[in-house]
C-alpha positions in Angstrom: 8.9 0.8 3.8 10.6 3.0 1.2 11.8 1.1 -1.9 11.7 1.5 -5.7 11.2 -1.0 -8.2 12.6 -0.5 -11.2 14.2 -1.8 -14.3 18.3 -0.8 -14.8 17.8 -1.3 -18.5 15.1 1.0 -19.1 15.8 4.4 -20.2 12.4 5.7 -18.7 13.2 4.5 -15.3 16.6 5.8 -15.5 15.3 9.3 -16.2 12.7 9.1 -13.5 15.5 7.8 -10.8 17.2 10.8 -11.6 14.7 13.2 -11.9 13.2 12.0 -8.4 17.0 12.2 -6.7 15.7 9.5 -4.3 17.4 9.7 -0.8 19.9 7.3 0.2 17.3 5.8 2.7 15.4 4.5 -0.3 16.2 0.8 -1.2 16.6 0.1 -4.8 15.6 -3.3 -6.4 16.1 -3.9 -10.1 13.6 -6.3 -10.9 15.7 -8.0 -13.8 18.3 -8.9 -11.6 16.7 -9.6 -8.2 13.2 -11.0 -8.7 10.2 -10.0 -7.0 9.5 -12.4 -4.4 5.6 -13.8 -3.4 5.5 -11.5 -0.3 6.9 -8.4 -2.1 4.0 -8.9 -4.8 1.4 -9.9 -2.0 2.6 -6.7 -0.3 2.7 -4.5 -3.6 -1.2 -5.8 -4.0 -2.1 -4.8 -0.9 -1.1 -1.3 -1.2 -2.3 -1.0 -4.6 -5.8 -2.6 -4.3 -5.2 -5.6 -6.7 -2.9 -7.3 -8.6 -4.2 -5.9 -11.8 -3.2 -2.5 -10.9 0.5 -3.4 -10.5 0.1 -5.5 -14.0 1.5 -3.7 -17.2 -0.9 -4.3 -19.9 1.6 -2.9 -22.7 4.3 -5.5 -22.1 5.3 -7.1 -25.2 4.7 -10.4 -23.5 1.1 -9.4 -23.1 0.5 -9.1 -26.5 2.5 -11.7 -27.7 0.7 -14.1 -25.7 -2.7 -12.9 -26.7 -3.3 -12.3 -23.0 -6.0 -9.5 -23.8 -8.5 -11.8 -24.7 -8.2 -14.3 -21.7 -10.2 -12.8 -19.2 -7.5 -12.7 -16.7 -8.5 -12.8 -13.0 -6.6 -11.6 -9.9 -4.8 -14.8 -9.1 -3.5 -15.0 -13.3 -2.4 -11.5 -12.4 -0.3 -12.4 -9.5 1.1 -15.7 -11.4 2.0 -13.6 -14.1 3.4 -10.9 -12.0 5.7 -13.4 -10.4 6.4 -15.1 -13.8 8.2 -12.3 -15.7 9.3 -9.3 -14.8 8.0 -7.2 -17.5 4.6 -7.8 -16.5 5.1 -5.2 -13.6 4.7 -1.8 -14.7 7.6 0.5 -13.7 8.9 1.7 -11.6 6.6 1.1 -8.4 7.7 3.1 -5.9 6.8 2.6 -2.1 7.1 5.7 0.4 5.9 4.2 3.7 2.2 3.2 3.3 1.9 5.1 -0.3 2.5 3.4 -3.7 2.9 4.9 -7.0 2.9 2.5 -9.7 3.9 3.5 -13.4 5.4 6.4 -15.1 3.0 8.9 -16.5 3.8 12.4 -15.2 0.8 12.7 -12.7 2.3 9.7 -10.9 5.8 10.7 -10.8 4.5 14.4 -9.7 2.8 13.0 -6.9 5.5 10.6 -6.1 7.8 13.5 -5.9 5.2 15.5 -3.7 5.0 12.4 -1.4 8.8 12.2 -1.0 9.2 16.0 -0.4 6.6 16.0 2.4 7.9 13.0 4.1 11.4 14.1 4.2 
């Protein structure tokens, strides 16, 4: 699978999409307009190793709800990821069996390298 989960209203996601210049073979899913399904989140978690790896602890709702102090478990992370799109770290890039989560320079550089190698 070649896919990117992003938020079209996020300037960082827009910049990364432009920077990566993904080939047309990459499916793009705007998570605000096309919600992530249970099957999709399970597939992403399998690639990432956990639901927590996909979860953004910088999300506004995370702070507003005081989730930091709740001792969240994997099932909680899964439930929250399915509940609201802002809990997903963005972007999530899947290139076959590789997954790149978030927008750090290191992550985007690794994604770019993966894309270049697989073309």
